[in-house]
C-alpha positions in Angstrom: 7.1 17.3 12.4 6.1 14.0 10.9 6.7 10.9 13.0 7.4 7.7 11.0 7.0 4.3 12.6 9.3 1.4 12.0 7.1 -0.9 9.9 8.5 -1.1 6.4 8.7 -4.4 4.7 11.9 -4.4 2.7 11.0 -4.7 -1.0 13.2 -6.1 -3.7 13.1 -4.4 -7.1 13.6 -7.1 -9.7 13.5 -7.3 -13.5 10.8 -9.7 -14.5 11.3 -12.5 -17.0 8.2 -12.9 -19.1 6.9 -16.0 -20.9 5.0 -15.0 -24.0 2.2 -17.4 -24.9 0.7 -15.0 -27.2 1.9 -13.5 -30.5 2.3 -9.9 -31.6 4.5 -7.0 -30.8 3.9 -4.0 -28.5 2.7 -0.7 -29.9 5.6 1.8 -29.8 3.3 4.7 -29.0 1.6 2.8 -26.1 5.0 1.7 -24.8 6.4 5.2 -24.8 3.3 6.5 -23.0 3.4 3.6 -20.5 7.0 4.6 -19.6 5.7 8.0 -18.5 2.8 6.7 -16.3 4.6 3.7 -14.7 8.1 5.1 -14.2 9.7 4.9 -10.7 8.9 7.9 -8.4 11.5 10.6 -8.3 11.0 11.3 -4.5 9.6 8.8 -2.2 10.1 10.5 1.2 11.2 13.9 2.6 11.9 15.3 6.0 12.4 18.9 7.1 15.0 19.9 9.7 13.6 21.4 12.9 14.8 24.9 11.9 13.4 24.5 8.4 16.8 25.2 6.8 17.3 21.8 5.1 15.3 19.0 3.6 16.5 15.4 3.7 15.1 13.9 0.5 14.9 10.2 -0.3 15.0 9.7 -4.1 15.1 6.7 -6.4 17.9 6.7 -9.0 18.6 3.7 -11.2 16.4 1.5 -8.9 18.5 2.5 -5.9 17.5 4.7 -3.0 19.6 7.9 -2.6 19.6 10.5 0.1 20.3 14.2 -0.6 20.2 17.4 1.4 18.4 20.4 -0.1 19.1 24.0 1.2 15.7 25.6 1.5 17.0 29.1 0.8 19.2 28.5 -2.2 17.4 25.2 -3.2 20.8 23.7 -4.0 20.9 19.9 -3.6 23.8 17.7 -2.5 23.7 13.9 -2.8 25.2 12.3 0.3 24.3 8.6 0.5 23.4 5.8 -1.9 22.1 2.4 -0.7 23.5 0.7 -3.8 27.0 2.0 -3.2 26.8 1.4 0.5 25.9 -2.3 0.4 25.8 -5.1 -2.1 23.1 -6.9 -0.1 19.4 -6.3 -0.8 18.8 -3.3 1.5 16.2 -0.5 1.8 15.8 2.6 3.8 12.8 2.2 6.1 13.1 5.5 8.0 14.6 8.9 7.4 14.3 11.3 10.4 16.1 14.4 11.7 17.5 14.0 15.2 18.3 17.7 15.4 19.4 20.4 13.0 22.6 18.6 12.2 22.1 14.8 12.3 19.8 12.6 10.2 19.1 9.0 11.3 18.8 6.4 8.5 17.3 3.0 9.4 18.4 0.3 6.9 16.7 -3.1 6.7 17.3 -6.5 5.3 14.9 -9.4 5.2 15.5 -12.5 7.4 13.4 -15.2 9.0 11.3 -14.3 12.0 8.2 -15.0 13.9 5.2 -15.9 11.7 2.8 -13.0 11.0 5.0 -10.4 12.8 6.7 -8.5 10.0 9.1 -6.6 12.2 10.8 -9.8 13.3 11.7 -10.6 9.7 13.9 -7.5 9.3 17.5 -7.1 10.2 18.1 -3.5 11.0 21.1 -1.2 10.9 21.1 2.4 12.1 23.3 5.0 10.4 23.7 8.7 11.4 24.5 11.2 8.7 26.1 14.5 9.6 24.6 17.1 7.3 27.5 19.5 8.0 30.1 17.1 6.6 28.0 14.2 5.1 30.7 12.7 2.8 33.2 12.3 5.6 31.1 11.6 8.6 28.6 8.7 8.4 28.3 7.2 11.9 26.7 4.0 12.9 25.3 2.1 15.9 27.1 -1.3 15.7 25.0 -3.0 18.3 21.9 -4.8 16.9 18.7 -2.9 17.4 16.7 0.0 15.9 15.9 3.7 16.4 13.0 3.9 18.8 12.7 7.8 19.0 14.7 10.8 17.8 14.1 12.8 21.0 13.5 16.0 19.0 13.7 18.1 22.1 17.3 17.1 22.8 20.1 17.8 20.4 22.7 15.0 19.8 20.6 12.3 21.5 18.1 9.6 20.6 16.5 6.4 22.0 17.7 3.1 20.7 15.9 -0.3 21.2 17.7 -3.5 21.9 15.8 -6.8 22.1 16.5 -10.2 23.5 15.4 -12.3 26.4 15.4 -9.0 28.2 14.6 -5.9 26.1 15.8 -2.4 26.9 15.6 1.2 25.6 18.8 3.2 25.8 19.4 6.9 25.5 22.5 7.3 23.3 24.6 10.3 22.3 25.6 10.8 18.7 29.1 12.3 19.5 30.2 9.0 21.2 29.5 6.9 18.1 32.3 5.9 15.7 32.5 6.4 11.9 30.8 3.7 10.0 33.2 1.1 8.5 36.2 2.3 10.6 37.9 -0.4 12.5 37.9 0.2 16.3 41.1 0.3 18.3 41.9 -2.1 21.1 40.9 0.5 23.7 37.8 1.7 21.9 34.5 0.5 23.2 31.7 -0.4 20.8 29.2 2.5 20.4 31.2 4.5 23.0 30.3 2.1 25.8 26.9 3.6 26.0 24.9 0.4 26.6 25.1 0.6 30.4 22.5 0.7 33.1 22.7 4.5 33.6 21.5 5.0 30.0 18.5 2.7 30.3 15.2 4.3 29.8 12.9 1.2 30.0 13.4 -2.5 30.3 11.1 -5.6 30.2 11.3 -9.4 30.4 10.7 -10.6 26.9 11.6 -9.9 23.3 10.3 -6.4 22.4 9.0 -6.2 18.9 7.9 -2.6 19.1 8.0 0.3 21.6 5.2 2.9 21.6 6.5 6.3 22.8 5.0 9.7 23.7 6.3 12.9 22.2 8.8 13.4 25.0 10.3 9.9 24.4 8.6 8.3 27.4 7.6 4.7 26.7 3.8 4.3 27.0 3.4 0.7 25.8 5.3 -2.2 24.3 4.5 -5.2 22.1 6.6 -8.2 23.1 6.9 -11.9 22.9 7.7 -14.3 25.8 7.7 -18.1 26.1 5.3 -18.0 29.0 2.8 -15.6 27.6 3.2 -15.6 23.9 2.5 -12.3 22.1 1.5 -9.5 24.5 0.6 -5.8 24.2 1.2 -4.1 27.6 0.9 -0.5 28.8 3.1 1.2 31.4 1.3 2.5 34.5 2.4 5.7 36.3 4.7 3.7 38.6 6.3 2.0 35.6 4.6 -1.4 36.0 3.3 -3.3 33.0 -0.4 -3.8 32.6 -1.6 -6.2 29.9 -3.9 -4.8 27.2 -4.0 -7.8 24.9 -2.7 -11.3 25.1 -3.2 -13.0 21.7 -2.5 -16.5 22.9 -5.2 -16.3 25.6 -7.7 -14.8 23.1 -6.9 -17.5 20.6 -7.7 -20.1 23.2 -11.0 -18.4 24.1 -11.9 -18.3 20.4 -11.2 -22.0 19.9 -13.4 -22.9 22.9 -16.3 -20.8 21.7 -15.9 -21.7 18.0 -19.3 -23.4 17.9 -20.9 -20.0 18.7 -21.5 -18.5 15.2 -21.6 -14.9 16.5 -18.4 -15.3 18.4 -16.7 -16.8 15.3 -17.7 -13.8 13.2 -16.2 -11.4 15.7 -12.8 -13.2 15.5 -12.4 -12.3 11.8 -10.1 -9.4 12.5 -6.6 -9.8 14.0 -5.2 -6.3 14.9 -1.5 -5.6 15.2 -0.8 -2.2 16.8 1.6 -0.1 14.7 1.7 3.3 16.4 0.1 5.3 19.3 -3.0 7.2 18.5 -2.6 9.9 21.1 -5.2 8.5 23.5 -4.8 6.0 26.4 -4.8 2.4 25.2 -5.5 3.5 21.6 -3.4 2.5 18.6 -3.5 2.7 14.8 -3.5 -0.9 13.7 -3.4 -3.2 10.7 -5.5 -6.3 10.4 -3.2 -9.2 9.5 -6.2 -11.4 8.7 -6.9 -9.3 5.6 -5.7 -11.1 2.5 -3.3 -8.2 2.0 -3.1 -5.3 4.5 -5.1 -2.4 3.0 -6.9 -0.9 6.0 -6.0 1.2 9.0 -8.0 0.8 12.1 -8.2 3.0 15.3 -8.5 0.4 18.1 -8.8 0.9 21.9 -7.5 -2.3 23.4 -9.1 -1.5 26.8 -12.7 -1.0 25.6 -12.4 -3.1 22.4 -13.8 -0.3 20.3 -12.6 -0.3 16.7 -13.0 2.1 13.8 -11.8 1.8 10.2 -10.2 5.2 9.4 -8.4 4.6 6.1 -8.2 2.2 3.2 -5.8 2.1 0.2 -6.4 1.1 -3.4 -2.7 0.2 -3.6 -1.4 -3.3 -3.2 -0.4 -3.2 0.5 0.1 -0.9 3.5 3.6 -1.1 4.9 3.7 1.7 7.4 1.4 4.1 9.2 2.3 7.8 9.5 1.1 10.1 12.3 1.8 13.6 13.5 3.3 14.6 16.8 -0.2 14.9 18.3 -1.0 11.3 17.3 -3.2 12.5 14.4 -3.3 10.1 11.4 -1.4 11.5 8.5 -1.1 8.8 5.9 0.5 5.5 5.0 3.5 4.0 3.2 2.3 1.6 0.6 3.6 -0.9 -1.9 2.3 -0.2 -5.4 3.6 -1.7 -8.6 6.8 -2.8 -6.9 7.6 0.7 -5.5 7.2 2.1 -2.0 5.7 5.6 -1.7 3.5 7.6 0.6 -0.3 8.2 0.4 -1.6 11.1 2.4 -5.0 11.1 4.0 -7.6 13.8 3.5 -8.0 16.1 6.5 -10.6 14.7 8.9 -10.8 11.6 6.8 -13.2 8.8 7.9 -15.5 6.4 6.1 -17.3 9.3 4.4 -15.2 11.5 2.1 -15.1 15.0 0.7 -16.7 15.9 -2.7 -13.6 17.7 -3.8 -11.1 15.5 -5.8 -8.0 17.2 -4.3 -5.6 16.3 -1.5 -3.3 19.1 -0.4 -1.7 19.4 3.0 1.5 19.7 5.0 3.3 16.4 5.6 6.2 17.9 7.6 7.0 21.3 9.1 9.7 23.2 10.9 9.4 23.7 14.6 8.0 27.2 14.2 5.5 26.0 11.7 6.5 28.6 9.0 8.2 26.2 6.6 6.4 23.2 5.3 6.7 20.3 2.9 3.4 20.1 1.1 1.9 17.2 -0.8 -0.7 17.8 -3.6 -2.7 15.4 -5.7 -5.9 15.4 -7.8 -7.6 13.2 -10.4 -5.6 15.0 -13.1 -2.7 16.1 -11.0 -0.1 13.4 -10.3 1.2 13.5 -6.7 4.1 15.9 -6.0 5.9 17.5 -3.1 6.8 21.1 -2.8 8.3 23.5 -0.3 6.2 26.2 1.1 6.9 29.1 3.5 4.3 31.2 5.3 1.7 29.5 3.2 3.3 30.4 -0.2 4.8 27.8 -2.5 8.5 28.3 -2.9 9.8 25.5 -5.1 9.0 21.9 -6.3 10.8 19.1 -4.4 9.9 16.0 -6.2 7.3 13.9 -8.1 5.7 10.6 -7.6 5.4 10.4 -11.4 8.5 12.4 -12.6 7.8 12.0 -16.4 4.3 13.4 -16.3 3.3 17.1 -16.5 1.9 18.8 -13.4 -1.6 18.7 -14.7 -3.0 16.3 -17.3 -5.6 17.1 -20.0 -8.5 15.1 -18.5 -11.7 15.6 -16.7 -13.7 13.6 -14.2 -17.4 13.0 -13.5 -18.5 11.8 -10.1 -22.0 10.5 -9.9 -24.3 7.8 -8.4 -26.9 5.4 -9.9 -29.5 3.8 -7.8 -29.5 0.0 -8.4 -32.3 -1.9 -6.7 -32.6 0.6 -3.9 -28.9 1.2 -3.3 -26.9 4.2 -4.5 -23.8 3.0 -6.4 -21.1 5.7 -6.8 -19.0 5.8 -9.9 -16.2 7.8 -11.5 -15.9 8.5 -15.2 -12.6 9.9 -16.5 -12.6 11.5 -19.9 -10.1 13.2 -22.2 -10.6 17.0 -22.5 -11.5 16.6 -26.1 -14.8 14.8 -26.4 -15.7 16.0 -29.9 -15.7 12.4 -31.2 -17.4 9.4 -29.6 -15.0 7.7 -27.2 -14.4 3.9 -26.8 -14.8 3.1 -23.1 -13.0 0.9 -20.6 -14.8 -0.4 -17.5 -12.3 -1.1 -14.7 -13.7 -2.9 -11.7 -11.4 -2.7 -8.7 -10.0 -5.7 -6.8 -10.7 -6.7 -3.2 -13.6 -6.6 -3.6 -14.9 -6.1 -0.1 -13.5 -3.1 1.8 -11.7 -1.6 -1.2 -12.7 1.3 -3.3 -11.6 3.5 -6.2 -10.7 7.0 -5.0 -11.5 10.2 -6.9 -7.8 11.1 -6.8 -5.0 10.3 -9.3 -5.0 6.8 -10.7 -2.2 6.1 -13.1 -3.9 3.2 -14.9 -7.1 5.2 -15.5 -5.1 8.2 -16.7 -2.9 6.1 -18.8 -5.9 5.0 -20.8 -7.5 8.4 -20.8 -4.3 9.7 -22.5 -4.9 7.2 -25.2 -8.3 8.6 -25.9 -10.5 6.2 -23.9 -13.2 7.0 -21.4 -12.6 5.0 -18.2 -15.4 4.0 -15.9 -14.7 2.9 -12.3 -17.7 1.6 -10.3 -17.7 1.5 -6.5 -20.1 -1.5 -6.5 -21.7 -2.9 -3.3 -19.0 -4.2 -1.1 -16.8 -1.2 -1.7 -15.7 0.9 1.2 -15.0 4.7 1.3 -18.7 5.8 1.2 -20.9 4.1 3.7 -21.2 1.1 5.9 -24.4 0.1 4.1 -22.6 0.0 0.8 -19.9 -2.2 2.1 -22.1 -4.6 4.1 -24.4 -5.1 1.1 -21.6 -6.8 -0.7 -21.6 -10.0 1.5 -21.9 -13.1 -0.7 -22.5 -11.0 -3.8 -19.4 -11.9 -5.8 -21.2 -13.2 -8.8 -24.5 -11.5 -8.2 -25.3 -7.9 -7.2 -21.7 -6.7 -7.5 -21.8 -7.6 -11.2 -25.3 -6.2 -11.5 -24.0 -2.9 -10.2 -21.2 -2.8 -12.7 -23.5 -3.8 -15.6 -26.2 -1.3 -14.8 -23.8 1.6 -14.4 -22.1 0.7 -17.6 -25.4 0.7 -19.5 -26.3 4.0 -18.0 -23.0 5.6 -18.8 -23.0 4.3 -22.4 -26.0 6.5 -23.0 -23.9 9.6 -22.7 -23.2 11.5 -25.8 -19.4 11.2 -25.5 -19.4 7.4 -25.3 -19.4 4.9 -28.2 -21.6 2.2 -26.8 -20.4 -0.3 -29.4 -16.8 0.0 -28.3 -16.7 -1.1 -24.6 -14.0 -3.3 -23.1 -13.8 -4.5 -19.4 -10.4 -4.8 -17.7 -9.6 -5.7 -14.1 -7.1 -7.3 -11.7 -7.9 -9.9 -8.9 -11.6 -9.6 -8.3 -11.7 -7.2 -11.2 -10.2 -9.9 -13.4 -13.0 -12.2 -12.2 -15.6 -9.6 -13.0 -14.1 -9.0 -16.4 -14.3 -12.7 -17.3 -17.8 -13.3 -15.9 -19.4 -10.1 -17.3 -17.8 -10.7 -20.7 -19.2 -14.2 -20.8 -22.7 -13.1 -19.7 -23.1 -9.9 -21.7 -21.4 -10.0 -25.1 -24.0 -7.4 -26.2 -22.4 -4.9 -23.9 -18.7 -5.8 -23.8 -16.6 -6.3 -26.9 -13.5 -7.6 -25.2 -12.0 -8.3 -21.8 -8.6 -8.3 -19.9 -8.4 -10.4 -16.8 -5.2 -10.0 -14.7 -4.6 -12.2 -11.7 -8.2 -13.3 -11.9 -10.3 -15.8 -10.1 -12.0 -18.2 -12.5 -12.9 -21.1 -10.1 -14.1 -19.6 -6.8 -14.1 -22.9 -4.9 -10.5 -23.5 -6.0 -9.6 -20.0 -4.8 -11.1 -20.5 -1.4 -9.3 -23.8 -0.9 -6.0 -22.7 -2.5 -4.1 -22.3 0.7 -4.5 -22.7 4.5 -6.2 -19.8 6.1 -6.2 -18.6 9.7 -9.4 -19.0 11.6 -10.2 -15.3 11.3 -9.4 -15.2 7.6 -11.5 -18.3 6.9 -14.5 -16.8 8.8 -14.2 -13.6 6.7 -14.1 -15.7 3.4 -17.1 -17.8 4.4 -19.1 -14.7 5.4 -18.2 -12.5 2.4 -17.7 -15.0 -0.4 -19.2 -18.3 0.6 -18.4 -21.6 2.3 -17.6 -24.4 -0.2 -18.8 -27.0 2.3 -22.3 -25.5 2.0 -22.3 -23.3 -1.1 -20.2 -25.4 -3.5 -22.8 -25.5 -6.3 -23.7 -21.9 -6.0 -20.0 -20.9 -6.2 -19.4 -23.2 -9.1 -22.4 -21.6 -11.0 -20.8 -18.2 -10.8 -17.3 -19.3 -11.7 -16.2 -18.4 -15.3 -14.2 -21.7 -15.6 -17.5 -23.6 -15.9 -19.1 -21.5 -18.6 -16.3 -21.2 -21.1 -18.5 -22.7 -23.8 -20.6 -19.5 -23.6 -17.8 -17.0 -24.2 -18.2 -15.1 -27.5 -15.8 -12.2 -27.1 -11.9 -12.2 -27.0 -10.3 -12.2 -23.6 -6.7 -11.5 -22.6 -5.6 -13.6 -19.5 -2.6 -12.4 -17.5 -1.1 -14.0 -14.4 2.1 -14.2 -12.4 3.7 -17.4 -11.3 4.7 -15.9 -7.9 1.1 -14.8 -7.1 0.5 -16.1 -3.6 -3.0 -14.6 -3.4 -4.6 -16.2 -6.5 -2.8 -19.2 -7.8 -1.6 -19.1 -11.5 -3.3 -22.5 -11.7 -6.5 -20.5 -12.2 -5.2 -19.0 -15.4 -3.9 -22.3 -16.8 -7.2 -24.1 -16.1 -9.3 -21.3 -17.6 -7.1 -21.2 -20.7 -7.2 -24.9 -21.1 -11.0 -25.0 -21.2 -11.2 -22.0 -23.5 -8.8 -23.7 -25.9 -10.8 -27.0 -25.7 -13.9 -25.0 -26.6 -12.1 -23.1 -29.4 -12.8 -19.7 -27.8 -10.9 -16.5 -28.6 -8.3 -15.8 -26.0 -4.6 -14.9 -25.4 -2.6 -16.0 -22.4 0.3 -14.1 -20.9 2.3 -15.7 -18.0 4.9 -13.9 -16.0 7.5 -15.9 -14.2 8.2 -13.3 -11.5 5.1 -11.2 -11.1 3.1 -11.4 -7.8 -0.4 -10.1 -7.2 0.3 -6.7 -8.8 2.0 -5.2 -11.9 5.4 -5.7 -10.3 8.3 -3.4 -11.0 7.8 -0.2 -13.1 9.7 -1.9 -15.9 7.4 -4.9 -16.0 4.3 -2.6 -15.6 5.4 -0.8 -18.8 5.7 -4.0 -20.7 2.5 -5.4 -19.4 0.4 -2.3 -20.0 1.9 -1.9 -23.5 0.6 -5.4 -24.3 -2.8 -4.6 -22.8 -3.1 -1.4 -24.8 -2.3 -3.4 -28.0 -5.0 -6.0 -27.2 -7.6 -3.4 -26.4 -6.7 -1.2 -29.4 -7.0 -4.2 -31.8 -10.5 -4.9 -30.5 -12.2 -1.6 -29.9 -9.8 0.9 -31.4 -8.4 4.1 -29.8 -8.8 7.9 -30.5 -5.1 8.5 -29.6 -3.4 10.4 -32.5 
């Protein structure tokens, strides 16, 4: 049975107000197609009861989370709880887990101020218990502040609850002693049945516990806590119950400051790991690196030995949660993508190398006897979906990540490599099934760019354009992860150099294919991809006929100095991009802002005013100089969008405009 950690960031789904600084109306056909590819997921999470008789499903309905129970024999479904109806405040379900065959625990969260860089401290939590036998009439709640620490699957009617303060404690609580949610207690009633007493304590520490790490039997193995004396500490419990420090961030920061003059030591300080969940081995945890610009990587870290290993990276905007099985095996991640939270599942035995097959299929939850499973499947032309299986045979579909799309799309994929100056550069080419006519092609460099890569699995943006009759090329240029350490390391300080050379050389090679119209090539990207689109369009008008730059960087020095960085983040930037104090002229020379007079092809510039990663000032400055030099461009500013498409509604509007721009410049083979 899947174990889900308490690490969701609450996300707000907002309608975006657009400022149009460009003329024209959206293509109706493209808008209709965009609605299918960028709609909200139908099902975002699912959990199977220990007996396998019921599924607790978390669905999205009218932008509100809803829980329903599905009978695995009759497949009948009963809606039992809606976040929108329950609370007028901005709330989201962070966790959905069966306590036993009857009760489901639901962890609600609301955002509040907290300790800097510790996301859990910024969430106000409320625990509800839903009775699956009478869900409409019996929603219970824990009224004491805290959160679900462990469901204690081996014990019916019980669970572990964490309560933090100057002294933090774990309590074992009984469901049958809780009161109905929203019901006023009588004068003689005790809050939560009077269960917060010493006899129910499981563990206690001096300090404010941020996260408890528990074994399968509910025993606390470690704790992450904050105290005035020690700062932030990760400690492990010994056999006699004493705490042994594994990591003290305040001490390590002091050591780092003292040895900052040592260049090698400074480089080692570039990562700042926060443990999220136990990894099934002593002193080992699955971690996120909060010095990443946005959390996209999962690391396996042993805090005793200092050994670290990157085991997963996402191409989505941000990792919010890490999922593991009962044995501590990494299963997948919860991610934020285009304003929606959903689950990505890892390949079996996934590491920095990957399988050739472009298919993910595996069990994400199972009954206690292992006979009934919730299975997730996804491929390059198969949008992610969940289904119920018994004894290895598919029984019925449960839900889709892309509910308006068919199970299988009419597209094909080519996976290949091109050797560029001694290094193999992998790339993915997605094509419509019908290639009887020459296809216009879109080149889509990914963002990041270091440590990110395009996967061979389903990509809604690529498939959206394939459905319009375009070929779509995605290049995993040097600096990309997912293939080899050599490929990733070779991207250091190559933003405007070999990374662009890789994209250009692969593009030239692919345009020689019989299916491709080499005179109808456009380049489109977001973040670093937006930078690459602007720079390559400027340098090579003979290859690219137009460009779309979303959330792009046009002045690299301005980007680096845009905001204050932590020491570790600054070290990473200087190592991988450049140091303006030493490399100012070189960085200026590869910045599109300073070569606007050379642009010959039309470019569509898109940016959000709430982008905290790349300032929208980049777009305004770039547009101003393009205008001054009478260059062909369109500017599209979004008042609410951050460093991603935003909500599904805004993604539809945005991609409809992009389709219109591309179609007007290189055409489309869509009927």
